[in-house]
C-alpha positions as a Markdown table, in Angstrom:
| # | Residue | x | y | z |
|---|---|---|---|---|
| 1 | Met | 33.8 | 98.6 | -6.5 |
| 2 | Arg | 32.2 | 101.0 | -3.5 |
| 3 | Gln | 29.0 | 101.0 | -5.6 |
| 4 | Arg | 28.5 | 97.6 | -6.3 |
| 5 | Ala | 29.6 | 96.7 | -1.8 |
| 6 | Gly | 27.1 | 99.3 | -1.2 |
| 7 | Gly | 24.5 | 97.7 | -3.5 |
| 8 | Val | 25.3 | 94.0 | -1.4 |
| 9 | Leu | 24.7 | 95.6 | 1.7 |
| 10 | Gly | 21.9 | 97.3 | 0.7 |
| 11 | Phe | 20.5 | 93.8 | -0.1 |
| 12 | Ala | 21.8 | 92.1 | 2.8 |
| 13 | Thr | 19.6 | 94.9 | 4.5 |
| 14 | Ala | 16.4 | 94.6 | 2.7 |
| 15 | Thr | 16.5 | 90.9 | 2.6 |
| 16 | Val | 17.3 | 90.3 | 6.6 |
| 17 | Gly | 14.7 | 92.9 | 7.4 |
| 18 | Tyr | 12.2 | 91.0 | 5.3 |
| 19 | Leu | 13.4 | 87.9 | 7.6 |
| 20 | Ala | 12.4 | 90.4 | 10.4 |
| 21 | Val | 9.2 | 91.6 | 9.5 |
| 22 | Thr | 7.8 | 87.8 | 8.7 |
| 23 | Thr | 9.3 | 86.6 | 12.5 |
| 24 | Gly | 7.2 | 89.4 | 14.0 |
| 25 | Glu | 3.9 | 89.0 | 11.9 |
| 26 | Ser | 4.3 | 84.7 | 12.0 |
| 27 | Leu | 5.3 | 84.4 | 15.8 |
| 28 | Leu | 1.8 | 84.7 | 17.2 |
| 29 | Ala | 0.3 | 81.0 | 16.0 |
| 30 | Pro | 3.5 | 78.9 | 17.6 |
| 31 | Leu | 2.7 | 80.7 | 20.6 |
| 32 | Leu | -1.1 | 80.3 | 21.5 |
| 33 | Pro | -0.9 | 77.4 | 23.9 |
| 34 | Leu | 1.5 | 79.3 | 26.5 |
| 35 | Leu | -0.6 | 82.8 | 25.8 |
| 36 | Arg | -3.9 | 81.1 | 26.7 |
| 37 | Glu | -2.6 | 80.0 | 29.7 |
| 38 | Glu | -0.9 | 83.3 | 30.7 |
| 39 | Leu | -3.5 | 85.9 | 28.8 |
| 40 | Gly | -6.7 | 84.4 | 28.8 |
| 41 | Leu | -6.5 | 84.4 | 24.7 |
| 42 | Asp | -9.7 | 81.6 | 24.3 |
| 43 | Leu | -10.1 | 80.0 | 21.2 |
| 44 | Arg | -12.0 | 83.2 | 19.8 |
| 45 | Gly | -9.3 | 85.6 | 20.9 |
| 46 | Ala | -7.0 | 83.6 | 19.3 |
| 47 | Gly | -9.1 | 83.8 | 16.3 |
| 48 | Leu | -9.2 | 87.5 | 16.5 |
| 49 | Ala | -5.7 | 87.8 | 17.0 |
| 50 | Leu | -4.9 | 86.0 | 13.9 |
| 51 | Gly | -7.1 | 87.6 | 11.6 |
| 52 | Leu | -6.4 | 91.1 | 13.1 |
| 53 | Val | -2.4 | 90.6 | 11.9 |
| 54 | Ser | -3.5 | 89.6 | 9.1 |
| 55 | Ala | -5.7 | 92.7 | 8.2 |
| 56 | Ala | -3.2 | 95.0 | 9.9 |
| 57 | Ile | -0.8 | 93.7 | 7.0 |
| 58 | Ala | -3.3 | 94.7 | 4.1 |
| 59 | Val | -3.5 | 97.7 | 5.6 |
| 60 | Gly | 0.0 | 98.4 | 6.1 |
| 61 | Asn | 0.7 | 97.1 | 2.2 |
| 62 | Leu | -1.3 | 100.2 | 1.2 |
| 63 | Ala | -0.3 | 102.9 | 3.3 |
| 64 | Gly | 3.5 | 101.4 | 2.6 |
| 65 | Gly | 3.2 | 101.7 | -1.2 |
| 66 | Ala | 1.8 | 105.3 | -1.2 |
| 67 | Leu | 4.9 | 106.0 | 1.4 |
| 68 | Leu | 7.2 | 104.2 | -1.4 |
| 69 | Ala | 5.3 | 106.9 | -4.3 |
| 70 | Arg | 5.6 | 109.9 | -1.7 |
| 71 | Arg | 8.9 | 109.3 | 0.0 |
| 72 | Gly | 11.5 | 106.7 | -1.2 |
| 73 | Val | 13.0 | 103.2 | -0.6 |
| 74 | Arg | 14.4 | 103.9 | 2.5 |
| 75 | Gln | 11.5 | 105.8 | 4.5 |
| 76 | Gly | 9.4 | 102.7 | 3.6 |
| 77 | Thr | 12.0 | 100.4 | 5.1 |
| 78 | Val | 12.7 | 102.3 | 8.5 |
| 79 | Ala | 9.2 | 102.9 | 9.1 |
| 80 | Gly | 7.8 | 99.3 | 8.7 |
| 81 | Leu | 10.5 | 98.2 | 10.8 |
| 82 | Ala | 10.1 | 100.9 | 13.3 |
| 83 | Val | 7.2 | 99.9 | 13.4 |
| 84 | Ala | 7.3 | 95.9 | 14.2 |
| 85 | Ala | 9.9 | 97.2 | 16.3 |
| 86 | Ala | 7.7 | 99.1 | 18.4 |
| 87 | Gly | 4.7 | 96.2 | 18.1 |
| 88 | Gly | 7.3 | 93.6 | 19.3 |
| 89 | Leu | 7.4 | 95.5 | 22.3 |
| 90 | Val | 4.4 | 96.5 | 23.0 |
| 91 | Ala | 3.6 | 92.6 | 22.7 |
| 92 | Ala | 6.1 | 91.6 | 25.3 |
| 93 | Ala | 5.0 | 94.3 | 27.8 |
| 94 | Ser | 1.3 | 93.4 | 27.4 |
| 95 | Arg | -0.4 | 92.8 | 30.5 |
| 96 | Gly | -3.9 | 91.2 | 29.1 |
| 97 | Pro | -5.7 | 90.9 | 25.5 |
| 98 | Ala | -6.1 | 94.6 | 24.6 |
| 99 | Ser | -2.7 | 95.3 | 24.5 |
| 100 | Phe | -1.2 | 92.3 | 23.6 |
| 101 | Leu | -3.9 | 92.9 | 20.1 |
| 102 | Thr | -2.2 | 96.1 | 20.3 |
| 103 | Gly | 1.1 | 94.4 | 19.5 |
| 104 | Gln | -0.2 | 92.1 | 16.8 |
| 105 | Ala | -2.0 | 95.2 | 14.7 |
| 106 | Leu | 1.9 | 96.7 | 14.9 |
| 107 | Leu | 3.6 | 93.7 | 13.9 |
| 108 | Gly | 1.1 | 93.4 | 10.9 |
| 109 | Leu | 0.9 | 96.9 | 10.1 |
| 110 | Gly | 5.3 | 97.0 | 10.0 |
| 111 | Ser | 5.5 | 94.1 | 7.7 |
| 112 | Gly | 2.7 | 95.3 | 5.0 |
| 113 | Val | 4.3 | 98.5 | 5.5 |
| 114 | Phe | 8.1 | 96.9 | 4.7 |
| 115 | Phe | 6.8 | 94.9 | 1.7 |
| 116 | Ala | 6.5 | 97.4 | -1.4 |
| 117 | Ala | 10.1 | 99.1 | -0.5 |
| 118 | Gly | 11.8 | 95.7 | 0.4 |
| 119 | Leu | 10.6 | 94.0 | -3.2 |
| 120 | Arg | 11.5 | 97.6 | -4.9 |
| 121 | Ala | 15.1 | 97.3 | -3.6 |
| 122 | Val | 15.7 | 94.1 | -3.9 |
| 123 | Gly | 14.4 | 94.2 | -7.6 |
| 124 | Val | 16.8 | 97.6 | -8.2 |
| 125 | Leu | 19.1 | 95.9 | -6.3 |
| 126 | Gly | 19.3 | 93.0 | -8.3 |
| 127 | Gly | 19.9 | 94.2 | -11.8 |
| 128 | Ser | 20.2 | 91.5 | -14.4 |
| 129 | Arg | 19.8 | 88.9 | -11.4 |
| 130 | Arg | 17.0 | 90.2 | -10.5 |
| 131 | Gly | 15.2 | 86.3 | -10.4 |
| 132 | Leu | 17.4 | 85.0 | -8.5 |
| 133 | Ala | 17.5 | 87.8 | -6.4 |
| 134 | Met | 13.4 | 87.3 | -5.8 |
| 135 | Gly | 14.6 | 83.7 | -4.7 |
| 136 | Met | 16.5 | 85.1 | -2.1 |
| 137 | Phe | 13.7 | 87.8 | -0.6 |
| 138 | Gly | 11.4 | 84.5 | -0.9 |
| 139 | Val | 14.2 | 82.4 | 1.3 |
| 140 | Ala | 14.2 | 85.2 | 3.7 |
| 141 | Phe | 10.3 | 84.7 | 4.2 |
| 142 | Ser | 10.8 | 81.0 | 4.6 |
| 143 | Gly | 13.7 | 82.2 | 7.4 |
| 144 | Gly | 11.3 | 84.2 | 9.1 |
| 145 | Leu | 8.6 | 81.0 | 9.3 |
| 146 | Ala | 11.8 | 78.7 | 10.9 |
| 147 | Leu | 12.8 | 81.8 | 12.8 |
| 148 | Ala | 8.9 | 82.6 | 14.1 |
| 149 | Ala | 9.0 | 78.7 | 15.0 |
| 150 | Leu | 12.3 | 78.5 | 17.2 |
| 151 | Leu | 11.8 | 81.3 | 18.6 |
| 152 | Ala | 8.3 | 80.0 | 19.8 |
| 153 | Ala | 10.4 | 76.2 | 21.4 |
| 154 | Leu | 12.6 | 78.6 | 23.0 |
| 155 | Ala | 9.8 | 80.5 | 24.9 |
| 156 | Gly | 9.5 | 77.2 | 27.3 |
| 157 | Val | 12.8 | 78.2 | 28.2 |
| 158 | Trp | 13.2 | 81.9 | 28.1 |
| 159 | Gly | 9.6 | 82.4 | 28.5 |
| 160 | Trp | 7.1 | 84.2 | 25.3 |
| 161 | Arg | 7.7 | 87.6 | 26.2 |
| 162 | Met | 11.9 | 87.2 | 25.4 |
| 163 | Ser | 10.7 | 85.6 | 21.9 |
| 164 | Phe | 8.5 | 88.9 | 21.2 |
| 165 | Val | 11.5 | 91.4 | 22.5 |
| 166 | Ala | 13.9 | 89.2 | 20.9 |
| 167 | Val | 11.7 | 90.2 | 17.3 |
| 168 | Ala | 11.8 | 93.9 | 18.2 |
| 169 | Val | 15.8 | 93.4 | 18.8 |
| 170 | Leu | 15.7 | 92.4 | 15.4 |
| 171 | Ala | 13.4 | 94.2 | 13.9 |
| 172 | Leu | 15.0 | 97.7 | 15.0 |
| 173 | Ser | 18.8 | 96.6 | 14.0 |
| 174 | Ser | 17.4 | 96.3 | 10.8 |
| 175 | Ala | 15.9 | 99.7 | 10.4 |
| 176 | Leu | 18.9 | 100.8 | 11.9 |
| 177 | Ala | 20.7 | 99.4 | 8.8 |
| 178 | Ala | 18.6 | 100.7 | 6.3 |
| 179 | Ala | 18.9 | 104.2 | 7.8 |
| 180 | Leu | 23.0 | 104.1 | 7.1 |
| 181 | Val | 23.2 | 101.4 | 3.7 |
| 182 | Pro | 23.0 | 102.7 | 0.6 |
| 183 | Leu | 19.5 | 101.9 | -1.1 |
| 184 | Pro | 17.7 | 102.4 | -4.2 |
| 185 | Gly | 15.8 | 106.2 | -4.7 |
| 186 | Pro | 12.1 | 107.1 | -5.2 |
| 187 | Pro | 10.7 | 104.7 | -8.3 |
| 188 | Ala | 10.7 | 107.1 | -11.5 |
| 189 | Pro | 7.3 | 107.1 | -12.3 |
| 190 | Ser | 5.5 | 104.8 | -14.7 |
| 191 | Ala | 5.1 | 106.1 | -18.2 |
| 192 | Ala | 1.1 | 105.4 | -17.4 |
| 193 | Gly | 1.7 | 107.8 | -14.5 |
| 194 | Arg | 0.4 | 107.6 | -11.1 |
| 195 | Pro | -2.9 | 106.1 | -10.5 |
| 196 | Ser | -5.7 | 108.7 | -9.6 |
| 197 | Gly | -7.5 | 107.1 | -7.4 |
| 198 | Pro | -8.4 | 103.3 | -6.2 |
| 199 | Ala | -10.4 | 102.5 | -9.3 |
| 200 | Glu | -7.4 | 103.3 | -11.2 |
| 201 | Val | -5.8 | 101.4 | -9.2 |
| 202 | Met | -7.8 | 98.4 | -9.7 |
| 203 | Arg | -8.1 | 98.2 | -13.1 |
| 204 | Arg | -4.0 | 98.1 | -13.4 |
| 205 | Leu | -3.6 | 96.0 | -10.5 |
| 206 | Val | -5.7 | 93.0 | -12.7 |
| 207 | Ala | -3.2 | 91.6 | -14.8 |
| 208 | Ser | -0.3 | 88.8 | -15.0 |
| 209 | Pro | 1.5 | 89.4 | -12.1 |
| 210 | Leu | -2.0 | 89.7 | -10.0 |
| 211 | Leu | -2.3 | 86.0 | -11.9 |
| 212 | Val | 0.8 | 84.5 | -10.7 |
| 213 | Gly | 0.8 | 85.7 | -7.6 |
| 214 | Gly | -2.9 | 85.0 | -6.7 |
| 215 | Val | -2.6 | 81.7 | -7.4 |
| 216 | Ala | 0.5 | 81.0 | -5.5 |
| 217 | Thr | -0.7 | 82.2 | -2.7 |
| 218 | Ala | -4.7 | 80.9 | -3.1 |
| 219 | Ser | -2.6 | 77.6 | -3.5 |
| 220 | Gln | 0.2 | 78.2 | -0.4 |
| 221 | Tyr | -2.6 | 79.3 | 2.3 |
| 222 | Gly | -5.4 | 77.3 | 0.7 |
| 223 | Thr | -4.7 | 74.0 | -0.8 |
| 224 | Val | -1.5 | 73.8 | 1.0 |
| 225 | Gly | -2.9 | 74.5 | 4.3 |
| 226 | Phe | -5.2 | 72.1 | 4.2 |
| 227 | Leu | -2.8 | 69.3 | 3.2 |
| 228 | Pro | -2.1 | 68.4 | 6.8 |
| 229 | Ser | -6.0 | 67.5 | 7.5 |
| 230 | Phe | -6.2 | 65.3 | 3.7 |
| 231 | Ala | -3.0 | 63.7 | 4.8 |
| 232 | Val | -5.0 | 62.4 | 7.6 |
| 233 | Thr | -8.2 | 61.6 | 6.6 |
| 234 | Ala | -7.0 | 60.6 | 3.2 |
| 235 | Trp | -4.0 | 58.6 | 3.8 |
| 236 | Gly | -4.4 | 57.5 | 7.4 |
| 237 | Leu | -1.6 | 59.2 | 9.1 |
| 238 | Ser | -1.2 | 60.7 | 12.0 |
| 239 | Pro | -1.1 | 64.5 | 13.2 |
| 240 | Ala | 2.5 | 64.6 | 13.6 |
| 241 | Thr | 3.4 | 62.4 | 10.8 |
| 242 | Ala | 1.6 | 65.0 | 8.6 |
| 243 | Ala | 3.3 | 68.1 | 10.5 |
| 244 | Leu | 6.7 | 66.6 | 9.7 |
| 245 | Leu | 5.6 | 66.3 | 6.0 |
| 246 | Leu | 4.5 | 69.4 | 5.6 |
| 247 | Ala | 7.5 | 70.5 | 7.3 |
| 248 | Gly | 9.4 | 68.7 | 4.2 |
| 249 | Ala | 8.4 | 70.7 | 1.9 |
| 250 | Arg | 9.0 | 74.1 | 4.0 |
| 251 | Leu | 12.5 | 73.1 | 3.8 |
| 252 | Leu | 12.6 | 72.1 | 0.0 |
| 253 | Ser | 10.6 | 75.1 | -0.8 |
| 254 | Val | 14.2 | 77.1 | -0.1 |
| 255 | Pro | 15.9 | 75.6 | -2.9 |
| 256 | Ala | 12.6 | 75.4 | -5.1 |
| 257 | Lys | 12.5 | 79.7 | -4.7 |
| 258 | Leu | 16.5 | 79.4 | -5.6 |
| 259 | Val | 15.6 | 77.7 | -8.6 |
| 260 | Ser | 12.1 | 79.2 | -9.8 |
| 261 | Gly | 14.1 | 82.9 | -9.7 |
| 262 | Asn | 17.4 | 81.6 | -11.6 |
| 263 | Ala | 15.2 | 79.7 | -14.0 |
| 264 | Ala | 13.2 | 83.0 | -14.1 |
| 265 | Asp | 16.4 | 85.2 | -15.3 |
| 266 | Gln | 17.5 | 82.0 | -17.9 |
| 267 | Ala | 14.5 | 81.8 | -19.6 |
| 268 | Gly | 12.2 | 84.2 | -18.6 |
| 269 | Ser | 9.3 | 84.8 | -16.1 |
| 270 | Tyr | 6.1 | 84.1 | -18.4 |
| 271 | Arg | 7.8 | 81.5 | -19.7 |
| 272 | Ile | 9.0 | 79.6 | -16.2 |
| 273 | Ala | 5.3 | 80.7 | -14.5 |
| 274 | Arg | 3.7 | 78.3 | -17.2 |
| 275 | Arg | 5.8 | 75.6 | -16.9 |
| 276 | Leu | 5.5 | 75.5 | -13.3 |
| 277 | Gly | 1.5 | 75.6 | -13.6 |
| 278 | Leu | 2.2 | 72.5 | -16.0 |
| 279 | Leu | 4.0 | 70.8 | -13.2 |
| 280 | Leu | 2.0 | 71.9 | -10.2 |
| 281 | Gly | -1.3 | 71.2 | -11.8 |
| 282 | Ala | 0.6 | 67.9 | -12.8 |
| 283 | Leu | 1.5 | 67.0 | -9.3 |
| 284 | Gly | -2.0 | 67.9 | -7.9 |
| 285 | Ala | -4.5 | 65.3 | -10.0 |
| 286 | Cys | -1.2 | 63.1 | -8.6 |
| 287 | Trp | -1.5 | 63.9 | -4.6 |
| 288 | Thr | -5.4 | 64.4 | -4.3 |
| 289 | Leu | -6.0 | 61.1 | -6.8 |
| 290 | Leu | -3.6 | 58.4 | -6.3 |
| 291 | Pro | -3.0 | 56.3 | -3.2 |
| 292 | Val | -0.3 | 56.0 | -0.9 |
| 293 | Pro | 3.1 | 55.8 | -1.3 |
| 294 | Val | 3.2 | 58.2 | -4.5 |
| 295 | Ala | 0.9 | 60.8 | -3.2 |
| 296 | Pro | 2.5 | 61.7 | -0.4 |
| 297 | Leu | 5.7 | 62.1 | -2.2 |
| 298 | Ala | 4.1 | 64.4 | -4.9 |
| 299 | Ala | 2.4 | 65.9 | -2.8 |
| 300 | Val | 5.6 | 67.3 | -1.0 |
| 301 | Val | 7.1 | 68.4 | -4.4 |
| 302 | Phe | 3.6 | 70.5 | -4.9 |
| 303 | Ala | 4.2 | 72.5 | -1.4 |
| 304 | Ala | 7.6 | 73.1 | -2.6 |
| 305 | Phe | 6.9 | 73.7 | -5.9 |
| 306 | Val | 3.8 | 76.6 | -4.9 |
| 307 | Ser | 6.3 | 78.3 | -3.2 |
| 308 | Gly | 9.0 | 78.7 | -6.4 |
| 309 | Leu | 5.9 | 80.7 | -7.8 |
| 310 | Gly | 6.7 | 83.7 | -5.5 |
| 311 | Pro | 9.8 | 84.7 | -6.8 |
| 312 | Val | 8.4 | 84.7 | -10.1 |
| 313 | Ala | 5.4 | 86.7 | -9.5 |
| 314 | Asn | 7.7 | 89.2 | -7.8 |
| 315 | Val | 9.5 | 89.5 | -10.7 |
| 316 | Leu | 6.5 | 90.4 | -12.6 |
| 317 | Ala | 5.1 | 92.5 | -10.4 |
| 318 | Phe | 8.4 | 94.5 | -10.0 |
| 319 | Glu | 8.3 | 94.3 | -13.6 |
| 320 | Arg | 4.6 | 95.9 | -14.3 |
| 321 | Tyr | 4.1 | 98.3 | -11.3 |
| 322 | Gly | 7.8 | 98.8 | -10.0 |
| 323 | Gly | 7.1 | 103.0 | -10.8 |
| 324 | Ser | 4.3 | 103.2 | -8.8 |
| 325 | Gly | 4.5 | 102.4 | -5.3 |
| 326 | Met | 0.7 | 102.3 | -4.8 |
| 327 | Leu | 0.5 | 99.3 | -7.1 |
| 328 | Leu | 3.2 | 97.5 | -5.7 |
| 329 | Gly | 1.3 | 97.2 | -2.0 |
| 330 | Ala | -1.8 | 96.8 | -4.0 |
| 331 | Phe | -0.3 | 94.0 | -5.2 |
| 332 | Arg | 0.4 | 92.5 | -2.2 |
| 333 | Ser | -2.4 | 93.7 | -0.7 |
| 334 | Ala | -4.5 | 92.1 | -2.8 |
| 335 | Gln | -2.5 | 88.3 | -2.9 |
| 336 | Ile | -3.6 | 88.4 | 1.5 |
| 337 | Gly | -7.2 | 89.0 | 0.4 |
| 338 | Leu | -7.2 | 86.2 | -2.5 |
| 339 | Ala | -5.2 | 84.0 | 0.1 |
| 340 | Ala | -8.0 | 84.6 | 2.6 |
| 341 | Ala | -10.8 | 84.4 | 0.5 |
| 342 | Ala | -9.4 | 80.6 | -0.9 |
| 343 | Gly | -9.3 | 79.5 | 2.7 |
| 344 | Ala | -12.6 | 79.8 | 3.4 |
| 345 | Gly | -14.0 | 79.1 | 0.1 |
| 346 | Ile | -12.3 | 75.7 | 0.7 |
| 347 | Gly | -13.0 | 75.1 | 4.3 |
| 348 | Ala | -16.5 | 76.2 | 3.5 |
| 349 | Leu | -17.2 | 73.9 | 0.2 |
| 350 | Ser | -15.3 | 70.9 | 2.1 |
| 351 | Ala | -17.7 | 70.9 | 4.9 |
| 352 | Ala | -20.4 | 70.7 | 1.9 |
| 353 | Phe | -18.9 | 68.2 | -0.6 |
| 354 | Gly | -16.2 | 66.2 | 1.6 |
| 355 | Leu | -12.0 | 67.7 | 1.4 |
| 356 | Arg | -11.0 | 64.8 | -1.3 |
| 357 | Pro | -12.7 | 66.0 | -4.1 |
| 358 | Val | -12.9 | 70.0 | -3.3 |
| 359 | Leu | -8.6 | 69.8 | -2.7 |
| 360 | Ala | -8.8 | 67.6 | -6.1 |
| 361 | Val | -10.5 | 70.6 | -7.9 |
| 362 | Ser | -8.5 | 72.9 | -5.9 |
| 363 | Ala | -5.0 | 71.3 | -6.7 |
| 364 | Leu | -5.2 | 72.5 | -10.4 |
| 365 | Leu | -6.3 | 76.0 | -10.3 |
| 366 | Pro | -2.2 | 76.6 | -11.3 |
| 367 | Leu | -3.3 | 75.2 | -15.0 |
| 368 | Val | -5.0 | 78.8 | -15.3 |
| 369 | Leu | -1.2 | 79.5 | -15.7 |
| 370 | Val | -0.3 | 77.8 | -18.5 |
| 371 | Pro | -1.4 | 80.2 | -21.3 |
| 372 | Leu | 1.1 | 83.2 | -20.0 |
| 373 | Gly | 4.1 | 81.2 | -21.2 |
| 374 | Arg | 2.5 | 82.5 | -25.3 |
| 375 | Arg | -0.4 | 84.5 | -25.5 |
| 376 | Trp | -0.6 | 86.4 | -22.4 |
| 377 | Arg | 2.7 | 87.9 | -22.7 |
| 378 | Val | 2.7 | 92.2 | -22.7 |
| 379 | Thr | 5.2 | 94.6 | -22.4 |
| 380 | Pro | 5.5 | 95.6 | -18.7 |
């Protein structure tokens, strides 16, 4: 009974920690209007800050993977949360763009460092219900996005600095919990051994987990990222209505993650990835080609279940890369790179060919997952 209680505490600590670092990395965007006035952060500076956070997350993913491999889950989670807490305090105390950008870099770095250790903790503690556990881990990410929006709204009452202080308090509290509760030990060496260098990391990384995770992030930050713009230009919706449409999809993504994760436990991750690929491909064709009112409804379900790919990808990553902290970190870093490339690519192609034809193609990207149900199944 004590061991079971310890597992629950460890799982709760990992998921709340993920919520904390996600809140920290996501707080910048909704606060930009206030930050422009007080810090003199113009559009170029805002773009630099957003890019800096993404780059810091990617670097942190690699550092966190190395830390997990060498020191274990506890050190990885505590270090990531402590860095994020420091970032929140630096941002709150900043008096100009330079110190503020330093805080943003620390928030992104802390989030990146935390990920590999948090993913391993949830994967181990999830046991036979690993898919559902990964679904709940994904819900923590959604919760972080929602909490960031709430803290940004409260900034109009208590000031934007207190929003960053709140992030720091949450991250520091989670770090203290992670230092005390039972957590899994370091990953056991995989049969293939530790990667000998960057070339071997890349060779072993290119596998089905990265395919599923890459489709998830490319669709989320590429295709779905342009959904509000598409809703305004193609369906004639107002910007406010388009934003509400995306908000509805974000809310629906919470049960979508739980359903997908639980289904992966019941039917297997590869089979669920295949089914989601088929579903998303059909929905993608509907919302990019069909008229209102069918198209917006299909778009909401599409955006929600794109998020449902996340827990499936994380289960596959844990099962294939779980013995290598470096590979777990590189997995997330590669996902971020693919997401950035997808967003930039869709933007550039849309400027040349128009938004509708480009999204009509990108919305079919999940169909590449169809072979995973049979021919691509491998032993992790």
